[in-house]
C-alpha positions in Angstrom: -27.1 -1.0 0.0 -27.4 2.6 -1.7 -28.6 3.3 -5.6 -25.6 2.6 -8.4 -24.9 5.2 -10.6 -27.5 5.5 -13.1 -28.3 7.3 -16.3 -31.4 7.2 -18.0 -31.5 8.4 -21.2 -32.8 12.1 -20.9 -30.3 12.3 -18.3 -27.7 10.5 -21.0 -28.8 13.1 -23.5 -28.5 15.8 -21.5 -24.9 15.3 -20.7 -23.4 14.9 -24.1 -26.0 17.8 -25.3 -23.7 19.7 -22.6 -20.4 18.2 -24.0 -21.1 19.8 -27.1 -22.3 22.5 -26.1 -19.8 25.3 -27.6 -19.4 26.7 -23.8 -16.8 29.2 -22.9 -14.3 28.3 -20.5 -16.0 30.2 -17.4 -19.8 28.7 -18.4 -20.9 25.9 -15.8 -23.2 23.4 -16.7 -25.8 22.2 -14.4 -27.8 18.5 -14.7 -30.2 18.2 -12.2 -33.1 15.6 -11.7 -35.3 17.9 -13.4 -33.4 16.6 -16.6 -34.0 13.1 -16.2 -30.9 11.8 -14.5 -31.6 9.3 -11.6 -30.1 10.7 -8.4 -31.0 8.2 -5.6 -31.2 10.5 -2.3 -29.1 13.0 -3.6 -30.2 16.1 -4.4 -28.7 17.4 -7.8 -25.3 16.3 -9.4 -23.9 12.3 -10.4 -23.9 9.8 -7.9 -20.8 7.8 -7.3 -20.7 5.0 -5.1 -24.2 7.0 -3.8 -21.9 9.5 -2.7 -23.1 13.1 -4.8 -20.4 14.5 -7.5 -20.7 17.3 -8.2 -20.5 18.7 -12.5 -18.6 21.9 -12.3 -18.0 23.3 -15.2 -17.8 21.9 -19.2 -14.9 23.5 -20.7 -14.9 24.3 -24.5 -11.6 22.5 -25.4 -11.2 20.1 -27.7 -12.6 17.3 -26.9 -14.5 18.9 -24.1 -12.9 18.2 -20.3 -15.8 17.8 -17.8 -14.5 18.6 -14.4 -15.6 16.3 -11.0 -15.3 17.2 -7.6 -14.8 14.1 -5.9 -13.5 12.5 -2.6 -10.5 12.4 -4.3 -10.1 16.3 -5.2 -11.1 17.2 -8.6 -10.6 14.9 -11.3 -10.1 16.5 -14.8 -10.6 13.9 -17.7 -11.6 14.4 -21.7 -14.8 13.7 -21.9 -15.5 10.8 -19.2 -16.7 9.4 -16.2 -14.8 8.6 -13.0 -16.3 5.8 -11.1 -15.0 4.6 -7.7 -17.5 1.2 -8.0 -19.1 -0.3 -11.2 -19.9 1.3 -14.5 -22.4 -0.7 -16.3 -24.2 -0.5 -19.6 -27.0 -2.7 -21.3 -25.8 -2.1 -24.6 -22.1 -1.3 -25.7 -19.4 0.6 -25.0 -17.8 2.0 -28.2 -14.2 4.2 -29.2 -12.9 6.0 -31.9 -11.0 4.1 -34.4 -11.1 5.1 -37.8 -8.2 4.8 -39.5 -8.0 8.7 -40.9 -7.8 10.2 -37.7 -4.1 8.1 -37.1 -1.4 8.7 -37.8 0.8 5.0 -38.1 3.8 4.3 -36.4 5.2 1.0 -36.9 4.1 -2.5 -36.3 3.5 -4.4 -33.1 5.8 -7.0 -32.3 4.0 -10.4 -31.8 7.3 -12.0 -30.5 8.2 -9.2 -27.9 4.3 -8.6 -27.1 4.4 -12.6 -26.0 7.4 -12.0 -23.9 6.1 -9.3 -22.2 2.7 -11.2 -21.8 5.0 -14.1 -20.1 6.5 -12.1 -17.8 3.8 -10.2 -16.2 2.6 -11.9 -12.7 -0.8 -13.0 -12.4 -2.6 -12.3 -8.4 -5.2 -13.4 -6.3 -6.0 -10.8 -4.8 -8.1 -8.8 -1.9 -8.7 -5.1 -1.1 -7.7 -3.9 2.0 -10.8 -1.5 1.7 -13.5 -4.7 2.5 -15.6 -1.6 3.1 -15.9 0.2 -0.6 -14.6 -3.1 -2.8 -15.8 -6.0 -0.9 -13.8 -9.0 0.3 -14.5 -11.1 -3.0 -11.6 -12.6 -3.8 -10.1 -11.2 -7.7 -7.6 -12.1 -10.3 -5.3 -9.5 -11.9 -2.4 -7.7 -12.0 -0.3 -4.9 -9.6 0.0 -1.9 -11.3 4.0 -1.8 -10.1 4.2 -5.9 -11.8 3.3 -4.6 -15.1 5.1 -1.6 -14.2 8.4 -3.2 -14.3 7.4 -5.7 -17.6 5.0 -2.7 -19.6 5.4 0.8 -18.0 3.6 2.5 -21.3 0.6 0.7 -19.6 0.9 2.8 -16.4 0.5 6.3 -15.0 0.2 7.6 -12.0 -2.0 10.1 -9.9 -3.0 12.0 -6.8 -5.5 9.5 -4.4 -4.9 7.9 -0.7 -3.5 4.5 0.3 -5.8 2.4 3.1 -2.1 2.1 5.0 -4.0 2.4 8.7 -7.5 1.0 8.1 -8.6 1.5 11.4 -10.7 2.9 14.2 -8.9 5.2 16.5 -9.6 7.4 19.5 -9.3 10.7 19.6 -7.7 13.0 22.4 -7.7 16.3 22.9 -9.9 16.9 19.9 -6.8 17.0 17.6 -4.9 14.1 18.8 -5.3 10.4 17.0 -4.1 7.7 19.3 -3.3 4.9 16.4 0.3 4.0 14.9 1.3 5.2 11.8 3.9 5.9 9.4 3.0 10.0 8.7 5.4 12.3 8.1 4.9 16.0 9.3 2.5 17.7 7.1 0.8 14.5 5.5 -3.0 14.6 3.8 -4.6 12.3 5.8 -8.3 10.8 4.8 -10.4 9.8 8.0 -14.1 9.4 8.4 -16.6 10.4 10.8 -19.3 8.6 13.2 -21.1 9.6 10.2 -19.8 8.1 7.4 -18.4 11.1 5.6 -14.4 11.5 4.4 -12.6 14.7 5.7 -9.0 15.5 5.2 -6.3 15.8 8.5 -3.5 17.4 7.9 -0.7 15.8 10.3 0.8 18.7 12.7 3.3 16.0 14.6 4.1 12.6 15.0 5.3 10.5 17.7 4.7 6.3 18.7 1.2 6.5 19.9 -0.1 8.3 17.1 0.0 11.9 15.6 -1.8 15.4 16.2 -3.3 17.0 13.2 -3.7 20.8 12.7 -7.8 21.5 13.4 -11.1 19.9 15.9 -11.5 16.7 15.3 -15.7 16.0 15.2 -16.5 13.3 18.0 -14.6 10.8 20.5 -13.5 8.1 17.4 -12.4 8.8 13.8 -11.8 5.7 11.2 -7.7 6.8 10.1 -8.0 5.4 5.6 -4.0 6.6 4.5 -2.4 9.6 3.9 -2.3 10.5 0.4 0.4 10.1 -2.4 0.9 11.3 -5.0 2.7 8.1 -6.6 -0.8 6.4 -6.9 -0.4 4.2 -9.8 -3.8 2.9 -11.9 -3.3 0.8 -15.2 -4.2 1.4 -19.1 -6.2 -1.8 -19.8 -6.6 -0.3 -23.0 -2.8 -1.2 -24.0 -3.0 -4.2 -21.8 -6.2 -5.7 -24.1 -3.3 -5.0 -27.4 -0.7 -6.5 -25.5 -2.7 -9.8 -25.2 -3.9 -9.5 -28.3 -0.5 -9.1 -30.2 0.4 -12.4 -27.8 -1.8 -14.3 -29.4 -0.9 -13.3 -32.5 3.2 -14.5 -31.2 1.6 -17.6 -30.1 -0.3 -18.0 -33.7 3.3 -17.4 -34.9 4.8 -19.6 -32.7 1.8 -22.3 -33.3 2.6 -21.7 -36.8 6.6 -22.9 -36.3 6.1 -25.6 -34.1 3.2 -26.8 -37.2 6.0 -25.8 -39.9 8.7 -28.1 -37.8 6.4 -31.0 -37.5 5.6 -30.9 -40.9 9.1 -31.1 -41.6 9.4 -33.9 -39.6 7.1 -35.9 -40.5 8.5 -35.6 -44.1 12.0 -36.9 -42.6 10.5 -39.1 -41.1 8.3 -40.9 -44.0 11.7 -40.2 -46.2 13.3 -42.7 -43.3 11.0 -45.4 -43.2 10.7 -46.0 -46.7 14.8 -46.4 -46.3 13.9 -48.9 -44.2 12.2 -50.3 -45.7 14.3 -50.1 -49.2 16.8 -52.0 -46.5 14.4 -54.2 -45.1 13.9 -55.2 -48.5 17.7 -55.7 -49.5 18.5 -58.0 -46.1 16.3 -60.0 -46.9 17.1 -60.7 -50.7 20.6 -61.2 -48.8 19.0 -63.3 -46.5 17.6 -65.4 -49.3 20.9 -65.9 -51.1 22.7 -66.7 -48.3 20.6 -69.2 -47.7 21.0 -70.1 -50.4 24.5 -70.1 -50.1 23.8 -72.4 -47.5 22.1 -75.4 -49.3 24.7 -75.2 -51.9 27.1 -75.6 -49.4 25.7 -78.7 -47.4 25.3 -79.8 -50.7 28.6 -80.3 -51.8 29.7 -81.6 -48.7 27.4 -84.6 -48.3 28.5 -88.0 -49.2 26.6 -87.8 -51.7 27.7 -84.9 -53.2 30.8 -86.5 -55.3 34.1 -84.9 -53.2 35.6 -86.8 -51.0 34.7 -87.6 -48.1 37.5 -86.2 -46.0 36.6 -88.0 -42.7 36.7 -91.2 -45.0 40.6 -90.0 -46.5 41.9 -89.2 -42.8 43.7 -92.4 -42.1 44.5 -93.3 -45.7 48.4 -92.8 -46.6 49.3 -89.9 -48.8 50.8 -91.9 -51.7 46.6 -93.4 -52.2 45.7 -89.9 -52.9 44.6 -88.7 -56.2 47.2 -86.0 -57.4 45.3 -83.4 -59.6 49.1 -83.3 -61.2 48.9 -87.0 -61.9 45.6 -86.7 -63.5 46.5 -84.1 -66.0 49.7 -85.7 -67.0 47.2 -88.7 -67.3 45.2 -87.3 -69.7 47.2 -85.6 -72.1 49.0 -89.1 -72.6 46.2 -90.3 -73.8 45.9 -91.0 -77.6 
């Protein structure tokens, strides 16, 4: 296994010093093993996944720009390090974030971020380029999916896609026998038997393969795929901020739910108190009703003073006491 990209303290200091030197646009800075960079098997330059990458020039632009030449062409980035593999540190990464270097605009809406985060599709996947990226199952997002929801986090560049990724026989020195969808003029990345990559231009294509405009090395080549100008990559800083804002959105939703829960709890307690009051009223009414029932039972009993209707039911009507006669008798008393 080839060594990873390593920088010693001395080499890192040399690189940083080169970045801040007031060089002219035509000036070139070269870092060598004598300056403390662990180059593995490469005689000079930097290491990108075990392959030599040359530091062509450091320009005096503000911020300074490093030009790196690698397999995928010239990479120009503001004081950046490009790596096709893992970039590791034993300490930390730092980014400028002082408020005094920023012009504030509008606030990020957590509810909007939460809606976007919910719309993102998370996937398990494996890379097609298993030779360089391995077969491990990954978890993440696809740039095309993110672009539909959060286009600000997606940009495009020029790179190769492993759409063929197959070993193919070579005939007549310039004809590759493998089925593809290449078009005339496409730039295709291939690998020779020595493991080094090279590029060819498609001159023609048919159902059996394609022909290139140069002589190919050996009797077989590994066809990686064509170069595209809309290769998408993600700004994970934006996705991180989106995630933080979405967390704030969840916190706001949670606060709202807690407020609603407190209001519902207060309503429940009020209803519970009202139910207790109504239960007490029902108990009072029940006691009163039972008292009335007892009084009615006492009044209707034979010992209660009222005539028993069952006893007088068969008597002649004239024998029944007349309320009016009682009143008249009372008035006629001396």
